[in-house]
All heavy atoms as an XYZ file, in Angstrom:
959
protein
N    -157.064     47.186     38.642
C    -156.008     48.194     38.696
C    -156.614     49.542     39.073
O    -157.732     49.850     38.673
C    -155.335     48.352     37.328
C    -154.496     47.174     36.884
S    -153.675     47.487     35.309
C    -152.088     48.020     35.860
N    -155.843     50.320     39.799
C    -156.295     51.668     40.138
C    -156.087     52.578     38.930
O    -155.369     52.233     37.983
C    -155.502     52.231     41.328
O    -154.160     52.462     40.913
C    -155.563     51.286     42.522
N    -156.694     53.737     38.986
C    -156.550     54.683     37.885
C    -155.094     55.117     37.719
O    -154.627     55.353     36.614
C    -157.485     55.896     38.063
C    -157.486     56.709     36.780
C    -157.070     56.739     39.245
C    -158.700     57.510     36.536
N    -154.354     55.184     38.815
C    -152.949     55.591     38.740
C    -152.108     54.524     38.053
O    -151.198     54.839     37.291
C    -152.413     55.918     40.136
C    -153.075     57.142     40.679
C    -153.992     57.189     41.688
C    -152.920     58.476     40.224
N    -154.409     58.471     41.892
C    -153.767     59.292     41.006
C    -152.152     59.069     39.232
C    -153.857     60.664     40.819
C    -152.253     60.447     39.047
C    -153.089     61.227     39.837
N    -152.401     53.280     38.330
C    -151.662     52.196     37.666
C    -151.956     52.174     36.160
O    -151.060     51.978     35.355
C    -152.028     50.853     38.288
C    -151.528     50.706     39.713
C    -152.109     49.500     40.421
O    -153.278     49.136     40.159
O    -151.381     48.917     41.248
N    -153.220     52.417     35.806
C    -153.577     52.466     34.386
C    -152.923     53.669     33.728
O    -152.429     53.581     32.600
C    -155.110     52.487     34.203
C    -155.487     52.691     32.753
C    -155.723     51.205     34.735
N    -152.881     54.803     34.420
C    -152.224     55.997     33.893
C    -150.738     55.743     33.659
O    -150.194     56.106     32.606
C    -152.424     57.177     34.846
C    -151.761     58.484     34.432
C    -152.390     59.031     33.160
C    -151.876     59.509     35.561
N    -150.081     55.112     34.600
C    -148.651     54.793     34.445
C    -148.447     53.821     33.294
O    -147.518     53.977     32.487
C    -148.071     54.244     35.772
C    -148.017     55.368     36.810
C    -146.698     53.625     35.557
C    -147.710     54.903     38.216
N    -149.323     52.826     33.160
C    -149.245     51.887     32.042
C    -149.397     52.629     30.713
O    -148.608     52.431     29.784
C    -150.329     50.819     32.171
C    -150.523     49.931     30.934
C    -149.357     48.973     30.789
C    -151.839     49.194     31.002
N    -150.398     53.503     30.625
C    -150.646     54.239     29.388
C    -149.465     55.139     29.043
O    -149.022     55.188     27.886
C    -151.931     55.056     29.510
N    -148.941     55.841     30.022
C    -147.791     56.720     29.770
C    -146.569     55.912     29.342
O    -145.833     56.318     28.445
C    -147.489     57.555     31.017
C    -148.528     58.623     31.278
S    -148.265     59.531     32.814
C    -146.641     60.208     32.590
N    -146.354     54.788     29.981
C    -145.207     53.937     29.627
C    -145.336     53.399     28.208
O    -144.360     53.401     27.446
C    -145.095     52.771     30.615
O    -144.914     53.236     31.915
N    -146.531     52.938     27.849
C    -146.750     52.457     26.486
C    -146.537     53.572     25.465
O    -145.915     53.368     24.426
C    -148.162     51.892     26.338
C    -148.397     50.501     26.882
C    -149.885     50.177     26.877
C    -147.633     49.469     26.063
N    -147.063     54.746     25.757
C    -146.919     55.878     24.853
C    -145.453     56.234     24.658
O    -144.982     56.430     23.532
C    -147.690     57.077     25.397
O    -147.568     58.169     24.524
N    -144.722     56.303     25.744
C    -143.293     56.633     25.675
C    -142.514     55.554     24.926
O    -141.672     55.853     24.078
C    -142.731     56.818     27.087
C    -141.257     57.198     27.178
C    -141.008     58.538     26.513
C    -140.821     57.241     28.635
N    -142.812     54.295     25.209
C    -142.081     53.195     24.573
C    -142.340     53.154     23.061
O    -141.401     53.063     22.260
C    -142.474     51.859     25.212
N    -143.599     53.220     22.653
C    -143.924     53.136     21.228
C    -143.473     54.389     20.489
O    -142.883     54.310     19.405
C    -145.439     52.895     21.028
C    -145.861     51.573     21.665
C    -145.809     52.943     19.556
C    -145.202     50.349     21.074
N    -143.738     55.563     21.049
C    -143.283     56.808     20.423
C    -141.766     56.868     20.335
O    -141.198     57.267     19.314
N    -141.088     56.458     21.404
C    -139.619     56.439     21.399
C    -139.066     55.453     20.393
O    -138.087     55.742     19.701
N    -139.694     54.279     20.285
C    -139.256     53.300     19.295
C    -139.419     53.836     17.882
O    -138.548     53.628     17.031
C    -140.026     51.988     19.440
C    -139.687     50.995     18.367
C    -138.483     50.304     18.399
C    -140.537     50.786     17.297
C    -138.142     49.414     17.402
C    -140.224     49.891     16.299
C    -139.024     49.202     16.344
N    -140.519     54.532     17.626
C    -140.751     55.084     16.284
C    -139.673     56.099     15.926
O    -139.164     56.104     14.797
C    -142.140     55.714     16.205
N    -139.306     56.945     16.869
C    -138.241     57.925     16.615
C    -136.905     57.204     16.443
O    -136.133     57.503     15.528
C    -138.173     58.966     17.757
C    -136.935     59.830     17.624
C    -139.436     59.821     17.757
N    -136.633     56.218     17.304
C    -135.391     55.451     17.215
C    -135.299     54.710     15.884
O    -134.225     54.631     15.277
C    -135.306     54.459     18.376
C    -134.119     53.546     18.314
C    -132.861     54.010     18.670
C    -134.254     52.233     17.900
C    -131.757     53.171     18.609
C    -133.168     51.391     17.830
C    -131.901     51.861     18.188
N    -136.425     54.174     15.404
C    -136.435     53.423     14.146
C    -136.340     54.337     12.931
O    -136.177     53.856     11.812
C    -137.695     52.572     14.058
N    -136.444     55.642     13.153
C    -136.304     56.574     12.036
C    -137.582     56.793     11.249
O    -137.523     57.258     10.113
N    -138.743     56.458     11.848
C    -139.995     56.728     11.143
C    -140.177     58.231     11.022
O    -139.953     58.969     11.963
C    -141.175     56.136     11.908
C    -141.225     54.614     11.999
C    -142.405     54.191     12.852
C    -141.325     53.996     10.626
N    -140.571     58.665      9.862
C    -140.737     60.090      9.665
C    -141.731     60.413      8.581
O    -142.023     59.587      7.715
N    -142.253     61.610      8.647
C    -143.173     62.117      7.638
C    -142.322     62.704      6.520
O    -141.691     63.742      6.680
C    -144.090     63.166      8.257
C    -145.125     63.689      7.281
O    -145.243     63.123      6.173
O    -145.808     64.661      7.629
N    -142.285     62.008      5.397
C    -141.475     62.439      4.262
C    -142.237     63.527      3.522
O    -143.394     63.335      3.157
C    -141.160     61.255      3.327
C    -140.393     60.197      4.120
C    -140.382     61.704      2.104
C    -140.218     58.889      3.395
N    -141.607     64.691      3.289
C    -142.322     65.776      2.632
C    -142.720     65.401      1.199
O    -141.973     64.740      0.486
C    -141.334     66.936      2.641
C    -140.025     66.369      3.006
C    -140.246     65.040      3.642
N    -143.915     65.817      0.825
C    -144.430     65.594     -0.522
C    -144.957     66.899     -1.075
O    -144.690     67.982     -0.543
N    -145.755     66.794     -2.117
C    -146.252     68.006     -2.760
C    -147.238     68.777     -1.879
O    -147.386     69.979     -2.023
C    -146.887     67.680     -4.100
C    -148.047     66.707     -4.020
C    -148.525     66.256     -5.387
O    -147.705     65.842     -6.212
O    -149.747     66.312     -5.594
N    -147.930     68.098     -0.937
C    -148.873     68.774     -0.048
C    -148.235     69.199      1.270
O    -148.895     69.785      2.112
C    -150.056     67.846      0.258
C    -150.896     67.513     -0.914
C    -152.156     66.731     -0.515
N    -152.102     66.061      0.755
C    -152.167     64.747      0.916
N    -152.273     63.949     -0.114
N    -152.134     64.222      2.111
N    -146.969     68.912      1.483
C    -146.325     69.162      2.776
C    -145.956     70.625      2.937
O    -145.676     71.325      1.970
C    -145.059     68.316      2.900
O    -145.371     66.952      2.826
N    -145.934     71.056      4.190
C    -145.489     72.409      4.496
C    -144.063     72.403      5.048
O    -143.569     73.438      5.451
C    -146.439     73.060      5.503
O    -146.438     72.322      6.712
N    -143.413     71.239      5.067
C    -142.043     71.142      5.549
C    -141.154     70.576      4.442
O    -141.634     69.956      3.507
C    -141.967     70.283      6.816
C    -142.487     68.892      6.649
N    -143.838     68.602      6.605
C    -141.857     67.706      6.483
C    -144.001     67.302      6.427
N    -142.816     66.734      6.354
N    -139.856     70.855      4.553
C    -138.923     70.434      3.509
C    -138.057     69.253      3.923
O    -137.482     68.595      3.075
C    -138.041     71.620      3.106
C    -138.854     72.754      2.499
C    -138.013     73.969      2.185
O    -136.774     73.905      2.355
O    -138.585     74.986      1.778
N    -137.907     69.017      5.217
C    -137.112     67.896      5.701
C    -138.024     66.849      6.338
O    -139.145     67.144      6.711
C    -136.089     68.371      6.738
C    -135.026     69.287      6.141
C    -133.992     69.634      7.148
N    -134.624     70.440      8.213
C    -133.992     70.952      9.225
N    -132.712     70.764      9.366
N    -134.617     71.662     10.123
N    -137.506     65.634      6.474
C    -138.271     64.573      7.128
C    -138.542     64.983      8.572
O    -137.630     65.389      9.298
C    -137.515     63.234      7.073
C    -137.381     62.766      5.623
C    -138.212     62.185      7.911
C    -136.563     61.517      5.451
N    -139.796     64.894      8.974
C    -140.209     65.253     10.321
C    -140.446     63.974     11.113
O    -141.216     63.118     10.667
C    -141.516     66.077     10.270
O    -141.314     67.209      9.445
C    -141.938     66.518     11.656
N    -139.787     63.821     12.268
C    -140.017     62.605     13.059
C    -141.493     62.454     13.406
O    -142.170     63.422     13.711
C    -139.179     62.832     14.319
C    -138.182     63.859     13.942
C    -138.830     64.712     12.886
N    -141.969     61.234     13.324
C    -143.364     60.949     13.647
C    -143.395     59.736     14.561
O    -142.437     58.997     14.649
C    -144.179     60.709     12.356
O    -145.562     60.613     12.702
C    -143.767     59.458     11.644
N    -144.451     59.550     15.229
C    -144.570     58.430     16.152
C    -145.381     58.795     17.365
O    -145.795     57.932     18.129
N    -145.644     60.093     17.555
C    -146.453     60.513     18.685
C    -147.862     59.955     18.615
O    -148.427     59.542     19.615
N    -148.414     59.943     17.410
C    -149.754     59.386     17.225
C    -149.802     57.910     17.561
O    -150.761     57.424     18.158
N    -148.746     57.196     17.169
C    -148.671     55.765     17.511
C    -148.589     55.574     19.024
O    -149.189     54.661     19.576
C    -147.456     55.113     16.850
C    -147.504     54.959     15.337
C    -146.179     54.409     14.830
C    -148.644     54.063     14.941
N    -147.853     56.447     19.685
C    -147.762     56.379     21.142
C    -149.098     56.629     21.805
O    -149.473     55.941     22.768
N    -149.847     57.592     21.282
C    -151.177     57.883     21.830
C    -152.103     56.696     21.609
O    -152.854     56.300     22.506
C    -151.743     59.163     21.201
C    -150.934     60.368     21.679
C    -153.220     59.341     21.524
C    -151.232     61.659     20.947
N    -152.053     56.099     20.410
C    -152.891     54.932     20.133
C    -152.531     53.763     21.044
O    -153.415     53.047     21.524
C    -152.759     54.516     18.669
C    -153.393     55.455     17.651
C    -153.058     54.995     16.243
C    -154.879     55.542     17.853
N    -151.246     53.572     21.299
C    -150.825     52.496     22.196
C    -151.335     52.746     23.614
O    -151.800     51.821     24.297
C    -149.301     52.369     22.192
N    -151.265     53.998     24.062
C    -151.748     54.334     25.406
C    -153.249     54.107     25.511
O    -153.733     53.514     26.480
C    -151.403     55.791     25.731
N    -154.007     54.567     24.506
C    -155.460     54.350     24.523
C    -155.797     52.866     24.483
O    -156.679     52.400     25.201
C    -156.097     55.043     23.321
C    -156.324     56.542     23.421
C    -156.740     57.104     22.072
C    -157.358     56.846     24.473
N    -155.089     52.136     23.633
C    -155.354     50.702     23.512
C    -155.029     49.950     24.789
O    -155.815     49.123     25.252
N    -153.878     50.241     25.376
C    -153.484     49.561     26.611
C    -154.433     49.858     27.755
O    -154.888     48.948     28.460
N    -154.758     51.148     27.937
C    -155.688     51.513     29.007
C    -157.069     50.922     28.743
O    -157.729     50.430     29.664
C    -155.776     53.033     29.128
N    -157.484     50.948     27.478
C    -158.795     50.392     27.142
C    -158.883     48.903     27.394
O    -159.896     48.406     27.894
N    -157.817     48.188     27.053
C    -157.819     46.745     27.291
C    -157.871     46.421     28.775
O    -158.603     45.531     29.205
C    -156.595     46.097     26.643
C    -156.603     46.025     25.122
C    -155.272     45.508     24.610
C    -157.742     45.152     24.638
N    -157.102     47.150     29.570
C    -157.086     46.901     31.016
C    -158.439     47.227     31.626
O    -159.008     46.436     32.381
C    -155.960     47.711     31.698
C    -156.100     47.683     33.209
C    -154.599     47.169     31.280
N    -158.976     48.406     31.295
C    -160.271     48.782     31.854
C    -161.383     47.903     31.308
O    -162.317     47.577     32.019
C    -160.575     50.243     31.580
C    -159.995     51.165     32.614
C    -159.734     50.867     33.908
C    -159.614     52.513     32.415
N    -159.209     51.955     34.540
C    -159.123     52.985     33.654
C    -159.625     53.380     31.348
C    -158.671     54.278     33.828
C    -159.174     54.665     31.519
C    -158.701     55.114     32.742
N    -161.303     47.545     30.031
C    -162.322     46.684     29.441
C    -162.351     45.316     30.091
O    -163.416     44.749     30.339
N    -161.172     44.770     30.393
C    -161.100     43.464     31.048
C    -161.670     43.512     32.459
O    -162.165     42.509     32.966
C    -159.651     42.980     31.081
N    -161.617     44.682     33.086
C    -162.140     44.801     34.446
C    -163.632     45.121     34.459
O    -164.231     45.210     35.526
C    -161.369     45.878     35.209
O    -161.591     47.144     34.616
N    -164.229     45.314     33.278
C    -165.663     45.577     33.195
C    -166.059     47.000     33.524
O    -167.221     47.276     33.779
N    -165.106     47.931     33.515
C    -165.409     49.313     33.868
C    -165.874     50.160     32.697
O    -166.273     51.300     32.884
C    -164.173     49.973     34.501
C    -163.711     49.391     35.826
C    -162.419     50.035     36.275
C    -164.789     49.587     36.882
N    -165.800     49.620     31.469
C    -166.158     50.403     30.294
C    -167.450     49.898     29.679
O    -167.823     48.743     29.834
C    -165.035     50.331     29.257
C    -163.696     50.898     29.720
C    -162.635     50.658     28.686
C    -163.822     52.380     30.011
N    -168.105     50.779     28.948
C    -169.353     50.404     28.291
C    -169.078     49.437     27.147
O    -167.945     49.316     26.671
C    -170.061     51.647     27.755
O    -169.308     52.205     26.694
N    -170.110     48.790     26.690
C    -169.978     47.819     25.602
C    -169.540     48.491     24.310
O    -168.881     47.871     23.474
C    -171.306     47.105     25.390
N    -169.874     49.764     24.138
C    -169.514     50.473     22.908
C    -168.042     50.864     22.861
O    -167.549     51.263     21.811
C    -170.356     51.749     22.748
C    -171.822     51.503     22.525
C    -172.590     51.381     23.833
O    -172.025     51.686     24.907
O    -173.753     50.960     23.782
N    -167.338     50.783     23.982
C    -165.963     51.270     24.004
C    -165.074     50.542     23.001
O    -164.226     51.159     22.376
C    -165.350     51.174     25.407
C    -163.980     51.793     25.455
C    -163.834     53.155     25.491
C    -162.837     50.998     25.437
C    -162.575     53.741     25.508
C    -161.585     51.561     25.457
C    -161.450     52.938     25.495
N    -165.254     49.247     22.830
C    -164.455     48.505     21.861
C    -164.662     49.019     20.452
O    -163.711     49.146     19.677
N    -165.908     49.362     20.117
C    -166.186     49.911     18.798
C    -165.571     51.298     18.649
O    -165.013     51.630     17.597
C    -167.696     49.973     18.569
C    -168.335     48.600     18.540
C    -169.835     48.661     18.647
O    -170.386     49.518     19.320
N    -170.504     47.731     17.982
N    -165.659     52.106     19.690
C    -165.069     53.446     19.647
C    -163.557     53.349     19.525
O    -162.936     54.074     18.735
C    -165.483     54.248     20.899
C    -166.991     54.490     20.890
C    -164.724     55.561     20.990
C    -167.546     54.991     22.201
N    -162.942     52.445     20.277
C    -161.496     52.258     20.199
C    -161.089     51.796     18.799
O    -160.065     52.232     18.275
C    -161.035     51.262     21.261
C    -159.538     51.143     21.488
C    -158.940     52.476     21.901
C    -159.241     50.100     22.549
N    -161.890     50.954     18.175
C    -161.612     50.513     16.812
C    -161.641     51.685     15.841
O    -160.803     51.772     14.930
C    -162.617     49.453     16.369
O    -162.512     48.314     17.173
N    -162.583     52.595     16.021
C    -162.641     53.782     15.162
C    -161.424     54.684     15.373
O    -160.871     55.230     14.420
C    -163.926     54.566     15.430
C    -165.206     53.931     14.926
C    -166.422     54.637     15.503
C    -165.243     53.952     13.408
N    -161.017     54.833     16.621
C    -159.825     55.632     16.919
C    -158.609     55.018     16.232
O    -157.788     55.717     15.632
C    -159.611     55.747     18.439
C    -160.729     56.581     19.068
C    -158.245     56.328     18.761
C    -160.766     56.531     20.583
N    -158.494     53.697     16.315
C    -157.381     53.008     15.657
C    -157.450     53.177     14.141
O    -156.419     53.354     13.485
C    -157.383     51.524     16.025
C    -156.532     51.272     17.214
C    -156.928     51.283     18.516
C    -155.140     51.009     17.231
N    -155.856     51.031     19.332
C    -154.749     50.854     18.572
C    -154.180     50.879     16.245
C    -153.444     50.596     18.949
C    -152.877     50.615     16.622
C    -152.524     50.475     17.952
N    -158.639     53.115     13.565
C    -158.787     53.270     12.116
C    -158.297     54.651     11.673
O    -157.557     54.772     10.685
C    -160.244     53.059     11.703
N    -158.670     55.687     12.412
C    -158.223     57.038     12.077
C    -156.706     57.161     12.280
O    -156.001     57.767     11.466
C    -158.991     58.089     12.910
C    -158.393     59.476     12.747
C    -160.459     58.091     12.515
N    -156.188     56.579     13.355
C    -154.743     56.620     13.605
C    -153.950     55.893     12.542
O    -152.914     56.382     12.072
N    -154.429     54.731     12.139
C    -153.732     53.967     11.094
C    -153.805     54.704      9.768
O    -152.831     54.718      8.990
C    -154.320     52.544     10.992
C    -153.912     51.751     12.236
C    -153.865     51.838      9.725
C    -154.615     50.425     12.385
N    -154.925     55.365      9.491
C    -155.038     56.163      8.272
C    -154.005     57.291      8.268
O    -153.320     57.521      7.271
C    -156.451     56.730      8.149
C    -156.720     57.610      6.928
C    -156.583     56.801      5.641
C    -158.106     58.230      7.027
N    -153.866     57.982      9.406
C    -152.869     59.052      9.502
C    -151.452     58.530      9.362
O    -150.618     59.129      8.662
N    -151.159     57.418     10.000
C    -149.818     56.828      9.905
C    -149.539     56.364      8.479
O    -148.449     56.574      7.948
C    -149.681     55.665     10.889
C    -148.325     55.051     10.909
C    -147.235     55.768     11.364
C    -148.131     53.750     10.478
C    -145.969     55.206     11.383
C    -146.879     53.179     10.491
C    -145.793     53.906     10.943
N    -150.526     55.756      7.844
C    -150.364     55.309      6.460
C    -150.124     56.492      5.534
O    -149.341     56.403      4.583
C    -151.597     54.540      5.992
O    -151.789     53.396      6.781
N    -150.798     57.613      5.819
C    -150.590     58.808      5.001
C    -149.167     59.334      5.150
O    -148.580     59.830      4.182
C    -151.603     59.881      5.376
C    -151.483     61.113      4.494
O    -151.389     60.947      3.260
O    -151.490     62.230      5.034
N    -148.615     59.224      6.360
C    -147.222     59.649      6.560
C    -146.269     58.819      5.721
O    -145.270     59.323      5.218
C    -146.829     59.523      8.038
C    -147.464     60.586      8.903
O    -148.001     61.566      8.361
O    -147.433     60.417     10.142
N    -146.565     57.551      5.566
C    -145.666     56.653      4.844
C    -145.919     56.665      3.339
O    -144.992     56.751      2.540
C    -145.796     55.218      5.390
C    -145.331     55.165      6.841
C    -144.978     54.242      4.548
C    -145.580     53.851      7.516
N    -147.197     56.575      2.941
C    -147.534     56.357      1.537
C    -148.107     57.573      0.817
O    -148.389     57.496     -0.371
C    -148.544     55.203      1.405
C    -148.050     53.924      1.982
C    -148.637     53.392      3.120
C    -146.992     53.244      1.410
C    -148.186     52.208      3.661
C    -146.532     52.060      1.957
C    -147.136     51.536      3.078
N    -148.318     58.697      1.473
C    -148.868     59.906      0.861
C    -150.197     59.604      0.169
O    -150.332     59.667     -1.050
C    -147.869     60.531     -0.121
C    -148.190     61.991     -0.388
O    -148.856     62.611      0.458
O    -147.781     62.505     -1.443
N    -151.195     59.264      0.953
C    -152.527     58.898      0.468
C    -153.226     60.142     -0.071
O    -153.066     61.241      0.461
C    -153.347     58.267      1.610
C    -152.663     56.976      2.083
C    -154.773     57.997      1.189
C    -153.270     56.388      3.325
N    -154.044     59.966     -1.107
C    -154.748     61.099     -1.715
C    -155.738     61.710     -0.723
O    -156.318     61.017      0.117
C    -155.481     60.670     -2.983
O    -156.649     59.953     -2.664
N    -155.932     63.011     -0.852
C    -156.839     63.727      0.040
C    -158.270     63.226     -0.119
O    -159.013     63.143      0.862
C    -156.752     65.220     -0.232
N    -158.690     62.888     -1.323
C    -160.054     62.405     -1.553
C    -160.291     61.083     -0.820
O    -161.342     60.883     -0.214
C    -160.318     62.228     -3.047
C    -160.439     63.539     -3.781
C    -160.702     63.308     -5.243
C    -160.758     64.637     -5.980
N    -160.993     64.460     -7.407
N    -159.307     60.177     -0.871
C    -159.459     58.895     -0.190
C    -159.497     59.097      1.325
O    -160.333     58.497      2.011
C    -158.323     57.939     -0.570
C    -158.427     56.606      0.097
C    -159.367     55.673     -0.324
C    -157.603     56.278      1.169
C    -159.478     54.445      0.299
C    -157.705     55.051      1.798
C    -158.647     54.131      1.355
N    -158.623     59.956      1.859
C    -158.631     60.215      3.302
C    -159.959     60.821      3.726
O    -160.520     60.449      4.751
C    -157.492     61.150      3.704
C    -156.150     60.486      3.755
C    -155.114     61.327      4.451
C    -155.060     62.713      3.895
N    -153.998     63.539      4.448
N    -160.476     61.765      2.929
C    -161.754     62.396      3.246
C    -162.867     61.360      3.270
O    -163.708     61.357      4.177
C    -162.055     63.498      2.226
C    -163.311     64.257      2.519
C    -163.334     65.221      3.522
C    -164.470     64.022      1.805
C    -164.491     65.925      3.808
C    -165.634     64.716      2.083
C    -165.646     65.676      3.080
N    -162.866     60.462      2.294
C    -163.864     59.401      2.242
C    -163.774     58.510      3.475
O    -164.787     58.212      4.127
C    -163.691     58.569      0.972
C    -164.574     57.320      0.865
C    -166.030     57.723      0.702
C    -164.111     56.455     -0.290
N    -162.569     58.085      3.824
C    -162.391     57.188      4.973
C    -162.767     57.879      6.290
O    -163.391     57.264      7.161
C    -160.947     56.675      5.032
C    -160.554     55.822      3.836
S    -161.710     54.482      3.485
C    -161.485     53.471      4.911
N    -162.394     59.144      6.450
C    -162.762     59.874      7.666
C    -164.276     60.081      7.731
O    -164.864     60.028      8.816
C    -162.032     61.212      7.736
C    -160.532     61.115      8.003
C    -159.878     62.485      7.865
C    -160.251     60.525      9.361
N    -164.899     60.307      6.582
C    -166.356     60.428      6.546
C    -167.034     59.139      6.967
O    -168.012     59.158      7.730
N    -166.530     58.019      6.490
C    -167.082     56.721      6.883
C    -166.920     56.509      8.391
O    -167.851     56.075      9.073
C    -166.420     55.580      6.082
C    -166.874     55.643      4.617
C    -166.738     54.214      6.693
C    -166.100     54.723      3.686
N    -165.732     56.834      8.921
C    -165.508     56.703     10.370
C    -166.464     57.599     11.151
O    -166.983     57.198     12.202
C    -164.060     57.038     10.715
S    -162.882     55.765     10.253
N    -166.724     58.806     10.649
C    -167.644     59.722     11.335
C    -169.064     59.173     11.349
O    -169.755     59.230     12.373
C    -167.605     61.096     10.667
N    -169.502     58.633     10.212
C    -170.855     58.061     10.146
C    -170.977     56.872     11.099
O    -171.968     56.741     11.829
C    -171.201     57.661      8.693
C    -172.452     56.815      8.638
C    -171.355     58.901      7.830
N    -169.961     56.017     11.117
C    -169.996     54.861     12.018
C    -169.977     55.318     13.479
O    -170.670     54.754     14.324
C    -168.834     53.886     11.713
C    -168.735     52.799     12.756
C    -168.995     53.286     10.328
N    -169.209     56.380     13.777
C    -169.158     56.896     15.148
C    -170.527     57.395     15.589
O    -170.963     57.114     16.711
C    -168.125     58.017     15.257
N    -171.235     58.110     14.717
C    -172.576     58.579     15.071
C    -173.512     57.396     15.241
O    -174.360     57.377     16.136
C    -173.115     59.566     14.006
C    -174.589     59.873     14.232
C    -172.300     60.853     14.027
N    -173.347     56.379     14.427
C    -174.194     55.188     14.530
C    -173.944     54.474     15.861
O    -174.875     54.035     16.531
C    -173.913     54.267     13.347
C    -174.673     52.989     13.361
C    -176.028     52.815     13.399
C    -174.117     51.679     13.356
N    -176.346     51.482     13.405
C    -175.181     50.761     13.377
C    -172.816     51.187     13.320
C    -174.983     49.385     13.374
C    -172.623     49.832     13.310
C    -173.698     48.944     13.341
N    -172.661     54.362     16.272
C    -172.309     53.651     17.506
C    -172.636     54.489     18.740
O    -173.258     54.006     19.687
C    -170.805     53.273     17.504
C    -170.362     52.778     18.865
C    -170.520     52.240     16.439
N    -172.214     55.752     18.745
C    -172.326     56.598     19.930
C    -173.687     57.286     19.998
O    -174.246     57.474     21.066
C    -171.208     57.657     19.941
C    -169.840     56.983     19.915
C    -171.331     58.575     21.139
C    -168.700     57.919     19.607
N    -174.196     57.669     18.854
C    -175.435     58.447     18.790
C    -175.110     59.880     18.418
O    -173.982     60.341     18.580
N    -176.100     60.583     17.910
C    -175.852     61.962     17.471
C    -175.743     62.926     18.647
O    -176.243     62.658     19.743
C    -177.083     62.277     16.627
C    -178.150     61.425     17.215
C    -177.470     60.163     17.667
N    -175.106     64.054     18.399
C    -175.043     65.141     19.374
C    -176.408     65.815     19.377
O    -176.911     66.203     18.320
C    -173.940     66.155     19.001
C    -173.966     67.348     19.931
C    -172.577     65.489     19.007
N    -177.026     65.921     20.511
C    -178.358     66.522     20.590
C    -178.376     67.816     21.399
O    -179.390     68.502     21.419
C    -179.362     65.540     21.218
O    -178.887     65.164     22.510
C    -179.528     64.298     20.345
N    -177.268     68.145     22.055
C    -177.197     69.376     22.839
C    -175.840     70.026     22.640
O    -174.818     69.344     22.532
C    -177.366     69.094     24.327
C    -178.710     68.531     24.705
C    -178.779     68.281     26.196
O    -177.763     68.135     26.870
N    -179.989     68.237     26.729
N    -175.848     71.363     22.587
C    -174.597     72.124     22.513
C    -174.618     73.171     23.610
O    -175.469     74.063     23.610
C    -174.442     72.783     21.146
C    -174.280     71.769     20.045
S    -173.673     72.454     18.515
C    -172.115     73.108     18.993
N    -173.703     73.063     24.582
C    -173.692     74.047     25.670
C    -173.072     75.370     25.215
O    -172.070     75.386     24.487
C    -172.821     73.369     26.735
C    -171.968     72.411     25.981
C    -172.746     71.999     24.755
N    -173.714     76.472     25.598
C    -173.198     77.812     25.333
C    -173.246     78.582     26.644
O    -174.315     79.043     27.059
C    -174.042     78.538     24.275
C    -173.853     78.007     22.886
C    -174.827     77.230     22.295
C    -172.695     78.276     22.181
C    -174.668     76.735     21.018
C    -172.526     77.787     20.903
C    -173.500     77.027     20.310
N    -172.106     78.689     27.296
C    -172.071     79.403     28.565
C    -172.968     78.738     29.596
O    -172.767     77.591     29.966
N    -173.996     79.477     30.037
C    -174.894     78.962     31.062
C    -176.174     78.360     30.483
O    -177.076     78.003     31.211
C    -175.256     80.068     32.063
C    -174.066     80.536     32.838
C    -173.502     81.771     32.585
C    -173.489     79.737     33.816
C    -172.404     82.207     33.300
C    -172.391     80.155     34.533
C    -171.839     81.393     34.267
N    -176.253     78.279     29.155
C    -177.452     77.707     28.543
C    -177.056     76.546     27.634
O    -175.888     76.352     27.320
C    -178.199     78.769     27.744
O    -177.391     79.226     26.680
N    -178.045     75.778     27.228
C    -177.822     74.628     26.360
C    -178.759     74.755     25.164
O    -179.966     74.974     25.328
C    -178.097     73.303     27.104
C    -177.993     72.127     26.166
C    -177.132     73.142     28.271
N    -178.197     74.640     23.974
C    -178.989     74.694     22.748
C    -179.339     73.267     22.342
O    -178.455     72.438     22.175
C    -178.197     75.396     21.641
C    -178.938     75.474     20.334
C    -180.019     76.339     20.171
C    -178.560     74.683     19.265
C    -180.698     76.416     18.983
C    -179.238     74.749     18.061
C    -180.310     75.622     17.933
O    -180.988     75.683     16.756
N    -180.625     72.994     22.207
C    -181.087     71.664     21.805
C    -181.056     71.562     20.295
O    -181.592     72.405     19.583
C    -182.515     71.424     22.302
C    -182.682     71.457     23.803
C    -182.074     70.249     24.489
O    -182.016     69.167     23.877
O    -181.652     70.383     25.644
N    -180.397     70.525     19.792
C    -180.321     70.299     18.356
C    -181.371     69.287     17.921
O    -181.618     68.317     18.634
C    -178.935     69.756     17.970
C    -177.754     70.691     18.154
C    -176.462     69.933     17.917
C    -177.856     71.848     17.191
N    -181.970     69.482     16.759
C    -182.877     68.451     16.255
C    -182.075     67.194     15.871
O    -180.894     67.271     15.555
C    -183.521     69.102     15.028
C    -182.619     70.212     14.640
C    -181.875     70.636     15.874
N    -182.740     66.065     15.915
C    -182.063     64.789     15.668
C    -181.359     64.779     14.310
O    -180.253     64.286     14.187
C    -183.070     63.642     15.754
C    -182.431     62.280     15.601
C    -181.800     61.684     16.678
C    -182.444     61.607     14.384
C    -181.206     60.437     16.568
C    -181.851     60.366     14.254
C    -181.230     59.794     15.345
O    -180.640     58.571     15.222
N    -181.968     65.330     13.281
C    -181.384     65.281     11.936
C    -180.081     66.061     11.833
O    -179.247     65.789     10.996
C    -182.382     65.779     10.887
C    -182.822     67.205     11.100
C    -183.935     67.614     11.771
C    -182.157     68.381     10.670
N    -184.007     68.988     11.785
C    -182.921     69.485     11.105
C    -180.990     68.636      9.961
C    -182.559     70.792     10.865
C    -180.639     69.958      9.717
C    -181.412     71.023     10.155
N    -179.889     67.073     12.695
C    -178.679     67.895     12.624
C    -177.482     67.119     13.118
O    -176.366     67.326     12.703
C    -178.854     69.167     13.446
């Protein structure tokens, strides 16, 4: 598939899943930590996850992605499912922090640490431990 076909597939999946979530009445129910008082429609994150998953599967099947992409996509899905679950079940902040920390550690293990930070026209080299 060309990049345009994959882009159209991703956009279509995002629109379909996000639209279905709004149509189904999925919403972020306000709780004690919420800054809103009424149910806020949610589903955009699910649409983004569907677009990433669909594009990743198509590109992965064509051999255009690195071997680590499946692991990275799994981490993206884990964070997305955690956010969606929090919208539904109001998960404690400590548990979310723990799960996001685990995902971050696994991401560094899979992808590798950041070793350079660009600043304008120069690059700052970071030590491995940082």
